[in-house]
PyMOL CGO cylinders between C-alpha atoms (Angstrom):
from pymol import cmd
from pymol.cgo import CYLINDER

trace = [
    CYLINDER, -0.05, 0.03, -0.09, 1.28, 3.47, -0.12, 0.3, 1, 1, 1, 1, 1, 1,
    CYLINDER, 1.28, 3.47, -0.12, 2.18, 6.16, 1.90, 0.3, 1, 1, 1, 1, 1, 1,
    CYLINDER, 2.18, 6.16, 1.90, -0.17, 7.48, 4.42, 0.3, 1, 1, 1, 1, 1, 1,
    CYLINDER, -0.17, 7.48, 4.42, -2.49, 10.48, 3.17, 0.3, 1, 1, 1, 1, 1, 1,
    CYLINDER, -2.49, 10.48, 3.17, -1.09, 13.66, 4.07, 0.3, 1, 1, 1, 1, 1, 1,
    CYLINDER, -1.09, 13.66, 4.07, -3.42, 16.13, 5.98, 0.3, 1, 1, 1, 1, 1, 1,
    CYLINDER, -3.42, 16.13, 5.98, -3.08, 19.79, 5.39, 0.3, 1, 1, 1, 1, 1, 1,
    CYLINDER, -3.08, 19.79, 5.39, -3.31, 21.56, 8.94, 0.3, 1, 1, 1, 1, 1, 1,
    CYLINDER, -3.31, 21.56, 8.94, -6.12, 23.90, 8.92, 0.3, 1, 1, 1, 1, 1, 1,
    CYLINDER, -6.12, 23.90, 8.92, -5.60, 27.24, 10.57, 0.3, 1, 1, 1, 1, 1, 1,
    CYLINDER, -5.60, 27.24, 10.57, -8.17, 28.61, 12.97, 0.3, 1, 1, 1, 1, 1, 1,
    CYLINDER, -8.17, 28.61, 12.97, -10.57, 31.23, 11.59, 0.3, 1, 1, 1, 1, 1, 1,
    CYLINDER, -10.57, 31.23, 11.59, -9.50, 34.86, 12.45, 0.3, 1, 1, 1, 1, 1, 1,
    CYLINDER, -9.50, 34.86, 12.45, -12.24, 37.41, 13.22, 0.3, 1, 1, 1, 1, 1, 1,
    CYLINDER, -12.24, 37.41, 13.22, -10.82, 40.64, 11.34, 0.3, 1, 1, 1, 1, 1, 1,
    CYLINDER, -10.82, 40.64, 11.34, -10.46, 43.65, 13.48, 0.3, 1, 1, 1, 1, 1, 1,
    CYLINDER, -10.46, 43.65, 13.48, -13.01, 46.47, 12.99, 0.3, 1, 1, 1, 1, 1, 1,
    CYLINDER, -13.01, 46.47, 12.99, -11.25, 49.61, 11.70, 0.3, 1, 1, 1, 1, 1, 1,
    CYLINDER, -11.25, 49.61, 11.70, -12.75, 52.57, 9.89, 0.3, 1, 1, 1, 1, 1, 1,
    CYLINDER, -12.75, 52.57, 9.89, -11.98, 52.92, 6.31, 0.3, 1, 1, 1, 1, 1, 1,
    CYLINDER, -11.98, 52.92, 6.31, -12.28, 56.25, 4.44, 0.3, 1, 1, 1, 1, 1, 1,
    CYLINDER, -12.28, 56.25, 4.44, -14.62, 56.21, 1.54, 0.3, 1, 1, 1, 1, 1, 1,
    CYLINDER, -14.62, 56.21, 1.54, -12.99, 56.74, -1.68, 0.3, 1, 1, 1, 1, 1, 1,
    CYLINDER, -12.99, 56.74, -1.68, -14.33, 57.51, -4.99, 0.3, 1, 1, 1, 1, 1, 1,
    CYLINDER, -14.33, 57.51, -4.99, -13.77, 54.99, -7.48, 0.3, 1, 1, 1, 1, 1, 1,
    CYLINDER, -13.77, 54.99, -7.48, -10.86, 55.50, -9.76, 0.3, 1, 1, 1, 1, 1, 1,
    CYLINDER, -10.86, 55.50, -9.76, -11.68, 56.83, -13.39, 0.3, 1, 1, 1, 1, 1, 1,
    CYLINDER, -11.68, 56.83, -13.39, -10.11, 54.97, -16.16, 0.3, 1, 1, 1, 1, 1, 1,
    CYLINDER, -10.11, 54.97, -16.16, -7.69, 56.95, -18.13, 0.3, 1, 1, 1, 1, 1, 1,
    CYLINDER, -7.69, 56.95, -18.13, -7.17, 56.39, -21.81, 0.3, 1, 1, 1, 1, 1, 1,
    CYLINDER, -7.17, 56.39, -21.81, -3.61, 56.04, -23.13, 0.3, 1, 1, 1, 1, 1, 1,
    CYLINDER, -3.61, 56.04, -23.13, -3.93, 59.09, -25.56, 0.3, 1, 1, 1, 1, 1, 1,
    CYLINDER, -3.93, 59.09, -25.56, -5.83, 61.57, -23.12, 0.3, 1, 1, 1, 1, 1, 1,
    CYLINDER, -5.83, 61.57, -23.12, -5.46, 65.05, -23.39, 0.3, 1, 1, 1, 1, 1, 1,
    CYLINDER, -5.46, 65.05, -23.39, -3.44, 65.54, -20.03, 0.3, 1, 1, 1, 1, 1, 1,
    CYLINDER, -3.44, 65.54, -20.03, -0.85, 63.15, -21.06, 0.3, 1, 1, 1, 1, 1, 1,
    CYLINDER, -0.85, 63.15, -21.06, -0.33, 64.70, -24.31, 0.3, 1, 1, 1, 1, 1, 1,
    CYLINDER, -0.33, 64.70, -24.31, -0.09, 67.99, -22.53, 0.3, 1, 1, 1, 1, 1, 1,
    CYLINDER, -0.09, 67.99, -22.53, 2.45, 66.84, -20.37, 0.3, 1, 1, 1, 1, 1, 1,
    CYLINDER, 2.45, 66.84, -20.37, 4.42, 65.49, -23.04, 0.3, 1, 1, 1, 1, 1, 1,
    CYLINDER, 4.42, 65.49, -23.04, 3.94, 68.91, -25.10, 0.3, 1, 1, 1, 1, 1, 1,
    CYLINDER, 3.94, 68.91, -25.10, 5.43, 70.83, -22.07, 0.3, 1, 1, 1, 1, 1, 1,
    CYLINDER, 5.43, 70.83, -22.07, 8.18, 68.33, -21.56, 0.3, 1, 1, 1, 1, 1, 1,
    CYLINDER, 8.18, 68.33, -21.56, 9.16, 68.59, -25.26, 0.3, 1, 1, 1, 1, 1, 1,
    CYLINDER, 9.16, 68.59, -25.26, 8.90, 72.39, -25.30, 0.3, 1, 1, 1, 1, 1, 1,
    CYLINDER, 8.90, 72.39, -25.30, 10.88, 72.60, -22.12, 0.3, 1, 1, 1, 1, 1, 1,
    CYLINDER, 10.88, 72.60, -22.12, 13.54, 70.25, -23.71, 0.3, 1, 1, 1, 1, 1, 1,
    CYLINDER, 13.54, 70.25, -23.71, 13.68, 72.39, -26.98, 0.3, 1, 1, 1, 1, 1, 1,
    CYLINDER, 13.68, 72.39, -26.98, 14.14, 75.73, -25.08, 0.3, 1, 1, 1, 1, 1, 1,
    CYLINDER, 14.14, 75.73, -25.08, 16.75, 74.54, -22.75, 0.3, 1, 1, 1, 1, 1, 1,
    CYLINDER, 16.75, 74.54, -22.75, 18.78, 73.16, -25.51, 0.3, 1, 1, 1, 1, 1, 1,
    CYLINDER, 18.78, 73.16, -25.51, 18.07, 75.94, -28.09, 0.3, 1, 1, 1, 1, 1, 1,
    CYLINDER, 18.07, 75.94, -28.09, 21.10, 77.99, -27.04, 0.3, 1, 1, 1, 1, 1, 1,
    CYLINDER, 21.10, 77.99, -27.04, 23.40, 74.92, -27.47, 0.3, 1, 1, 1, 1, 1, 1,
    CYLINDER, 23.40, 74.92, -27.47, 22.16, 74.22, -30.92, 0.3, 1, 1, 1, 1, 1, 1,
    CYLINDER, 22.16, 74.22, -30.92, 24.25, 74.55, -33.94, 0.3, 1, 1, 1, 1, 1, 1,
    CYLINDER, 24.25, 74.55, -33.94, 22.08, 77.20, -35.61, 0.3, 1, 1, 1, 1, 1, 1,
    CYLINDER, 22.08, 77.20, -35.61, 22.51, 79.65, -32.72, 0.3, 1, 1, 1, 1, 1, 1,
    CYLINDER, 22.51, 79.65, -32.72, 26.40, 78.90, -32.19, 0.3, 1, 1, 1, 1, 1, 1,
    CYLINDER, 26.40, 78.90, -32.19, 27.05, 79.63, -35.86, 0.3, 1, 1, 1, 1, 1, 1,
    CYLINDER, 27.05, 79.63, -35.86, 24.85, 82.79, -35.78, 0.3, 1, 1, 1, 1, 1, 1,
    CYLINDER, 24.85, 82.79, -35.78, 26.45, 83.96, -32.54, 0.3, 1, 1, 1, 1, 1, 1,
    CYLINDER, 26.45, 83.96, -32.54, 30.08, 83.49, -33.46, 0.3, 1, 1, 1, 1, 1, 1,
    CYLINDER, 30.08, 83.49, -33.46, 29.75, 84.64, -37.18, 0.3, 1, 1, 1, 1, 1, 1,
    CYLINDER, 29.75, 84.64, -37.18, 29.53, 88.08, -39.07, 0.3, 1, 1, 1, 1, 1, 1,
    CYLINDER, 29.53, 88.08, -39.07, 25.85, 87.45, -39.68, 0.3, 1, 1, 1, 1, 1, 1,
    CYLINDER, 25.85, 87.45, -39.68, 25.03, 88.13, -36.10, 0.3, 1, 1, 1, 1, 1, 1,
    CYLINDER, 25.03, 88.13, -36.10, 26.14, 91.70, -36.57, 0.3, 1, 1, 1, 1, 1, 1,
    CYLINDER, 26.14, 91.70, -36.57, 23.84, 92.14, -39.68, 0.3, 1, 1, 1, 1, 1, 1,
    CYLINDER, 23.84, 92.14, -39.68, 21.02, 90.58, -37.57, 0.3, 1, 1, 1, 1, 1, 1,
    CYLINDER, 21.02, 90.58, -37.57, 21.34, 92.99, -34.78, 0.3, 1, 1, 1, 1, 1, 1,
    CYLINDER, 21.34, 92.99, -34.78, 21.72, 95.90, -37.11, 0.3, 1, 1, 1, 1, 1, 1,
    CYLINDER, 21.72, 95.90, -37.11, 18.54, 95.07, -39.01, 0.3, 1, 1, 1, 1, 1, 1,
    CYLINDER, 18.54, 95.07, -39.01, 16.62, 94.72, -35.73, 0.3, 1, 1, 1, 1, 1, 1,
    CYLINDER, 16.62, 94.72, -35.73, 17.97, 98.15, -34.67, 0.3, 1, 1, 1, 1, 1, 1,
    CYLINDER, 17.97, 98.15, -34.67, 16.91, 99.76, -37.92, 0.3, 1, 1, 1, 1, 1, 1,
    CYLINDER, 16.91, 99.76, -37.92, 13.26, 98.23, -37.58, 0.3, 1, 1, 1, 1, 1, 1,
    CYLINDER, 13.26, 98.23, -37.58, 13.24, 99.65, -34.14, 0.3, 1, 1, 1, 1, 1, 1,
    CYLINDER, 13.24, 99.65, -34.14, 14.46, 103.13, -35.44, 0.3, 1, 1, 1, 1, 1, 1,
    CYLINDER, 14.46, 103.13, -35.44, 11.80, 103.16, -38.12, 0.3, 1, 1, 1, 1, 1, 1,
    CYLINDER, 11.80, 103.16, -38.12, 9.08, 102.23, -35.87, 0.3, 1, 1, 1, 1, 1, 1,
    CYLINDER, 9.08, 102.23, -35.87, 9.90, 105.23, -33.65, 0.3, 1, 1, 1, 1, 1, 1,
    CYLINDER, 9.90, 105.23, -33.65, 10.12, 107.64, -36.84, 0.3, 1, 1, 1, 1, 1, 1,
    CYLINDER, 10.12, 107.64, -36.84, 6.78, 106.46, -37.78, 0.3, 1, 1, 1, 1, 1, 1,
    CYLINDER, 6.78, 106.46, -37.78, 5.26, 106.95, -34.14, 0.3, 1, 1, 1, 1, 1, 1,
    CYLINDER, 5.26, 106.95, -34.14, 6.87, 110.54, -33.94, 0.3, 1, 1, 1, 1, 1, 1,
    CYLINDER, 6.87, 110.54, -33.94, 5.38, 111.42, -37.58, 0.3, 1, 1, 1, 1, 1, 1,
    CYLINDER, 5.38, 111.42, -37.58, 2.09, 110.38, -36.57, 0.3, 1, 1, 1, 1, 1, 1,
    CYLINDER, 2.09, 110.38, -36.57, 2.29, 112.54, -33.34, 0.3, 1, 1, 1, 1, 1, 1,
    CYLINDER, 2.29, 112.54, -33.34, 3.37, 115.50, -35.55, 0.3, 1, 1, 1, 1, 1, 1,
    CYLINDER, 3.37, 115.50, -35.55, 0.36, 114.92, -37.89, 0.3, 1, 1, 1, 1, 1, 1,
    CYLINDER, 0.36, 114.92, -37.89, -1.84, 114.80, -34.90, 0.3, 1, 1, 1, 1, 1, 1,
    CYLINDER, -1.84, 114.80, -34.90, -0.42, 118.19, -33.33, 0.3, 1, 1, 1, 1, 1, 1,
    CYLINDER, -0.42, 118.19, -33.33, -0.93, 119.77, -36.81, 0.3, 1, 1, 1, 1, 1, 1,
    CYLINDER, -0.93, 119.77, -36.81, -4.52, 118.73, -36.98, 0.3, 1, 1, 1, 1, 1, 1,
    CYLINDER, -4.52, 118.73, -36.98, -5.03, 119.93, -33.50, 0.3, 1, 1, 1, 1, 1, 1,
    CYLINDER, -5.03, 119.93, -33.50, -3.71, 123.52, -34.46, 0.3, 1, 1, 1, 1, 1, 1,
    CYLINDER, -3.71, 123.52, -34.46, -6.18, 123.55, -37.55, 0.3, 1, 1, 1, 1, 1, 1,
    CYLINDER, -6.18, 123.55, -37.55, -9.20, 122.58, -35.30, 0.3, 1, 1, 1, 1, 1, 1,
    CYLINDER, -9.20, 122.58, -35.30, -8.40, 125.46, -32.74, 0.3, 1, 1, 1, 1, 1, 1,
    CYLINDER, -8.40, 125.46, -32.74, -7.98, 127.87, -35.77, 0.3, 1, 1, 1, 1, 1, 1,
    CYLINDER, -7.98, 127.87, -35.77, -11.20, 126.96, -37.32, 0.3, 1, 1, 1, 1, 1, 1,
    CYLINDER, -11.20, 126.96, -37.32, -12.91, 126.95, -33.92, 0.3, 1, 1, 1, 1, 1, 1,
    CYLINDER, -12.91, 126.95, -33.92, -11.61, 130.45, -33.43, 0.3, 1, 1, 1, 1, 1, 1,
    CYLINDER, -11.61, 130.45, -33.43, -12.91, 131.64, -36.76, 0.3, 1, 1, 1, 1, 1, 1,
    CYLINDER, -12.91, 131.64, -36.76, -16.11, 130.18, -35.93, 0.3, 1, 1, 1, 1, 1, 1,
    CYLINDER, -16.11, 130.18, -35.93, -16.43, 132.25, -32.75, 0.3, 1, 1, 1, 1, 1, 1,
    CYLINDER, -16.43, 132.25, -32.75, -15.60, 135.36, -34.78, 0.3, 1, 1, 1, 1, 1, 1,
    CYLINDER, -15.60, 135.36, -34.78, -18.25, 134.72, -37.37, 0.3, 1, 1, 1, 1, 1, 1,
    CYLINDER, -18.25, 134.72, -37.37, -20.84, 134.02, -34.66, 0.3, 1, 1, 1, 1, 1, 1,
    CYLINDER, -20.84, 134.02, -34.66, -19.94, 137.28, -32.84, 0.3, 1, 1, 1, 1, 1, 1,
    CYLINDER, -19.94, 137.28, -32.84, -20.28, 139.15, -36.12, 0.3, 1, 1, 1, 1, 1, 1,
    CYLINDER, -20.28, 139.15, -36.12, -23.65, 137.72, -36.75, 0.3, 1, 1, 1, 1, 1, 1,
    CYLINDER, -23.65, 137.72, -36.75, -24.81, 138.52, -33.36, 0.3, 1, 1, 1, 1, 1, 1,
    CYLINDER, -24.81, 138.52, -33.36, -23.67, 142.16, -33.96, 0.3, 1, 1, 1, 1, 1, 1,
    CYLINDER, -23.67, 142.16, -33.96, -25.43, 142.23, -37.46, 0.3, 1, 1, 1, 1, 1, 1,
    CYLINDER, -25.43, 142.23, -37.46, -28.81, 141.07, -35.95, 0.3, 1, 1, 1, 1, 1, 1,
    CYLINDER, -28.81, 141.07, -35.95, -28.57, 143.40, -32.74, 0.3, 1, 1, 1, 1, 1, 1,
    CYLINDER, -28.57, 143.40, -32.74, -31.80, 145.02, -31.66, 0.3, 1, 1, 1, 1, 1, 1,
    CYLINDER, -31.80, 145.02, -31.66, -30.44, 148.79, -31.74, 0.3, 1, 1, 1, 1, 1, 1,
    CYLINDER, -30.44, 148.79, -31.74, -29.30, 148.35, -35.53, 0.3, 1, 1, 1, 1, 1, 1,
    CYLINDER, -29.30, 148.35, -35.53, -32.54, 146.60, -36.63, 0.3, 1, 1, 1, 1, 1, 1,
    CYLINDER, -32.54, 146.60, -36.63, -34.44, 149.54, -34.97, 0.3, 1, 1, 1, 1, 1, 1,
    CYLINDER, -34.44, 149.54, -34.97, -32.36, 152.24, -36.65, 0.3, 1, 1, 1, 1, 1, 1,
    CYLINDER, -32.36, 152.24, -36.65, -32.89, 150.46, -39.97, 0.3, 1, 1, 1, 1, 1, 1,
    CYLINDER, -32.89, 150.46, -39.97, -36.64, 150.15, -39.42, 0.3, 1, 1, 1, 1, 1, 1,
    CYLINDER, -36.64, 150.15, -39.42, -36.76, 154.12, -38.66, 0.3, 1, 1, 1, 1, 1, 1,
    CYLINDER, -36.76, 154.12, -38.66, -34.94, 154.61, -41.91, 0.3, 1, 1, 1, 1, 1, 1,
    CYLINDER, -34.94, 154.61, -41.91, -37.54, 152.70, -43.72, 0.3, 1, 1, 1, 1, 1, 1,
    CYLINDER, -37.54, 152.70, -43.72, -40.32, 154.72, -42.20, 0.3, 1, 1, 1, 1, 1, 1,
    CYLINDER, -40.32, 154.72, -42.20, -41.40, 152.27, -39.46, 0.3, 1, 1, 1, 1, 1, 1,
    CYLINDER, -41.40, 152.27, -39.46, -42.00, 153.06, -35.83, 0.3, 1, 1, 1, 1, 1, 1,
    CYLINDER, -42.00, 153.06, -35.83, -42.68, 151.33, -32.55, 0.3, 1, 1, 1, 1, 1, 1,
    CYLINDER, -42.68, 151.33, -32.55, -46.29, 152.27, -31.49, 0.3, 1, 1, 1, 1, 1, 1,
    CYLINDER, -46.29, 152.27, -31.49, -47.22, 152.78, -27.80, 0.3, 1, 1, 1, 1, 1, 1,
    CYLINDER, -47.22, 152.78, -27.80, -48.41, 149.92, -25.75, 0.3, 1, 1, 1, 1, 1, 1,
    CYLINDER, -48.41, 149.92, -25.75, -52.04, 151.21, -25.45, 0.3, 1, 1, 1, 1, 1, 1,
    CYLINDER, -52.04, 151.21, -25.45, -52.21, 151.89, -29.13, 0.3, 1, 1, 1, 1, 1, 1,
    CYLINDER, -52.21, 151.89, -29.13, -52.05, 148.36, -29.96, 0.3, 1, 1, 1, 1, 1, 1,
    CYLINDER, -52.05, 148.36, -29.96, -55.45, 146.60, -30.65, 0.3, 1, 1, 1, 1, 1, 1,
    CYLINDER, -55.45, 146.60, -30.65, -56.17, 143.00, -31.13, 0.3, 1, 1, 1, 1, 1, 1,
    CYLINDER, -56.17, 143.00, -31.13, -58.84, 142.13, -33.74, 0.3, 1, 1, 1, 1, 1, 1,
    CYLINDER, -58.84, 142.13, -33.74, -60.92, 139.03, -33.82, 0.3, 1, 1, 1, 1, 1, 1,
    CYLINDER, -60.92, 139.03, -33.82, -62.60, 137.66, -36.77, 0.3, 1, 1, 1, 1, 1, 1,
    CYLINDER, -62.60, 137.66, -36.77, -65.61, 135.30, -37.45, 0.3, 1, 1, 1, 1, 1, 1,
    CYLINDER, -65.61, 135.30, -37.45, -65.75, 132.57, -40.04, 0.3, 1, 1, 1, 1, 1, 1,
    CYLINDER, -65.75, 132.57, -40.04, -68.06, 134.68, -42.09, 0.3, 1, 1, 1, 1, 1, 1,
    CYLINDER, -68.06, 134.68, -42.09, -65.27, 137.46, -42.36, 0.3, 1, 1, 1, 1, 1, 1,
    CYLINDER, -65.27, 137.46, -42.36, -62.92, 134.72, -43.62, 0.3, 1, 1, 1, 1, 1, 1,
    CYLINDER, -62.92, 134.72, -43.62, -65.24, 134.05, -46.50, 0.3, 1, 1, 1, 1, 1, 1,
    CYLINDER, -65.24, 134.05, -46.50, -65.92, 137.62, -47.49, 0.3, 1, 1, 1, 1, 1, 1,
    CYLINDER, -65.92, 137.62, -47.49, -62.11, 138.03, -47.60, 0.3, 1, 1, 1, 1, 1, 1,
    CYLINDER, -62.11, 138.03, -47.60, -61.56, 135.10, -49.90, 0.3, 1, 1, 1, 1, 1, 1,
    CYLINDER, -61.56, 135.10, -49.90, -64.42, 136.56, -52.26, 0.3, 1, 1, 1, 1, 1, 1,
    CYLINDER, -64.42, 136.56, -52.26, -62.54, 139.82, -52.30, 0.3, 1, 1, 1, 1, 1, 1,
    CYLINDER, -62.54, 139.82, -52.30, -59.33, 138.13, -53.14, 0.3, 1, 1, 1, 1, 1, 1,
    CYLINDER, -59.33, 138.13, -53.14, -60.98, 136.19, -55.98, 0.3, 1, 1, 1, 1, 1, 1,
    CYLINDER, -60.98, 136.19, -55.98, -62.67, 139.13, -57.54, 0.3, 1, 1, 1, 1, 1, 1,
    CYLINDER, -62.67, 139.13, -57.54, -59.05, 140.67, -57.64, 0.3, 1, 1, 1, 1, 1, 1,
    CYLINDER, -59.05, 140.67, -57.64, -58.70, 142.95, -54.94, 0.3, 1, 1, 1, 1, 1, 1,
]
cmd.load_cgo(trace, "trace")
């Protein structure tokens, strides 16, 4: 017969201790090509490019060669040209402002001459020269008319006089 059957020892059942476990939200699955991951990769690549740009061959040859002098000269000429254009616009604006002030002064002079031409003493003197006069207040009489008066006046006008 064979060897006696082996028995596996059974451990006594343990009662787990009670402890409070904080409630956690279930984890969300992230896709491999998610936006956050690509953004981090983009930031890493751009940071790498910026840090290694001064050491690139293009920058070294430009900085050590004579071309660099021409690049800086061209940039300085562009800055000077922008300043000249800005100053010329300022000069045009001040010239326009001077013209506006001149026209406003001329307008004020014309208004004062118009006021003098239409002044009451001058108008009264011209009326007296034409034979008109200002009546006394009690010499003014207001008249009232009736509808039949209007019809009679219309007939007279139609008759020619």
